[in-house]
C-alpha positions as CSV (number, residue, x, y, z in Angstrom):
1,M,34.5,-95.7,-135.9
2,N,38.0,-94.4,-136.8
3,K,36.9,-93.8,-140.4
4,A,34.0,-91.8,-139.1
5,L,36.2,-89.7,-136.9
6,A,38.7,-89.2,-139.6
7,R,35.9,-87.9,-142.0
8,L,34.6,-85.7,-139.3
9,R,38.1,-84.2,-138.6
10,W,38.6,-83.7,-142.4
11,K,35.3,-81.9,-142.7
12,T,35.9,-79.8,-139.6
13,D,39.4,-78.8,-141.0
14,R,37.9,-77.8,-144.3
15,E,35.2,-75.7,-142.6
16,L,37.9,-74.0,-140.4
17,C,40.0,-73.3,-143.5
18,T,36.9,-71.6,-145.1
19,L,36.3,-69.7,-141.9
20,A,39.9,-68.5,-141.9
21,E,39.7,-67.4,-145.5
22,R,36.6,-65.4,-144.8
23,Q,38.1,-63.9,-141.7
24,L,41.2,-62.9,-143.7
25,E,39.0,-61.2,-146.3
26,Q,37.2,-59.3,-143.5
27,T,40.6,-58.4,-142.0
28,L,41.8,-57.0,-145.3
29,R,38.6,-54.9,-145.6
30,L,39.1,-53.5,-142.1
31,A,42.8,-52.7,-142.8
32,E,41.8,-51.0,-146.1
33,D,39.3,-48.9,-144.2
34,G,41.9,-47.8,-141.7
35,R,40.4,-49.8,-138.8
36,H,43.8,-51.2,-137.8
37,E,42.9,-52.2,-134.2
38,E,39.9,-54.2,-135.4
39,A,42.0,-55.7,-138.2
40,A,44.7,-56.7,-135.8
41,R,42.2,-58.5,-133.6
42,S,40.7,-60.2,-136.6
43,Y,44.2,-61.2,-137.8
44,D,44.9,-62.8,-134.4
45,A,41.7,-64.7,-134.6
46,V,42.8,-66.2,-138.0
47,R,46.1,-67.2,-136.5
48,R,44.4,-69.0,-133.7
49,I,42.2,-70.8,-136.1
50,L,45.1,-71.9,-138.2
51,V,47.0,-73.3,-135.1
52,V,44.3,-75.9,-134.5
53,T,43.5,-76.7,-138.1
54,N,45.2,-79.6,-139.9
55,L,45.6,-78.0,-143.4
56,S,47.2,-79.4,-146.5
57,E,50.6,-77.9,-147.3
58,A,49.2,-76.0,-150.2
59,D,46.4,-74.4,-148.1
60,R,48.9,-73.6,-145.3
61,V,51.3,-71.9,-147.7
62,R,48.5,-70.0,-149.4
63,L,47.0,-68.8,-146.2
64,S,50.5,-67.9,-144.8
65,H,51.1,-65.7,-147.8
66,Q,47.7,-64.0,-147.3
67,L,48.5,-63.5,-143.6
68,I,51.8,-61.8,-144.4
69,A,50.1,-59.5,-146.9
70,V,47.3,-58.6,-144.5
71,R,49.8,-58.1,-141.6
72,T,51.8,-55.7,-143.8
73,M,48.6,-53.7,-144.4
74,I,47.8,-53.6,-140.7
75,E,51.3,-52.3,-139.9
76,Q,51.2,-49.5,-142.5
77,P,50.6,-46.1,-141.0
78,A,47.3,-44.6,-141.9
79,R,47.5,-42.6,-145.1
80,A,46.0,-39.2,-145.3
81,V,43.1,-38.8,-147.7
82,A,43.6,-36.1,-150.2
C-alpha cells in the first residue's frame, strides 16, 4: 500500500511540475503581450503549485530561475511600440 501511495505521489508531483512549466510559458506570453495583470495572476498560480509539489532539487532550481525571469518581465514597465 505504501509503495502504491509513493508511486501515486511521484506521478502527481511530475504532473504538477509539467503543469507549472506550461503555466510559466503562458505567463511569459502574457507578459510579452503586455498583459501584466493576467501575467501576475498566472505567476501567482505557478508559485502556489510549486509550494505543494515535491520536486527534485534540479527541477526546483530550474523553475525558480524561470520564475525570476518571468517576474522580471512582469515588473518591467510597458514599452511603447514604435
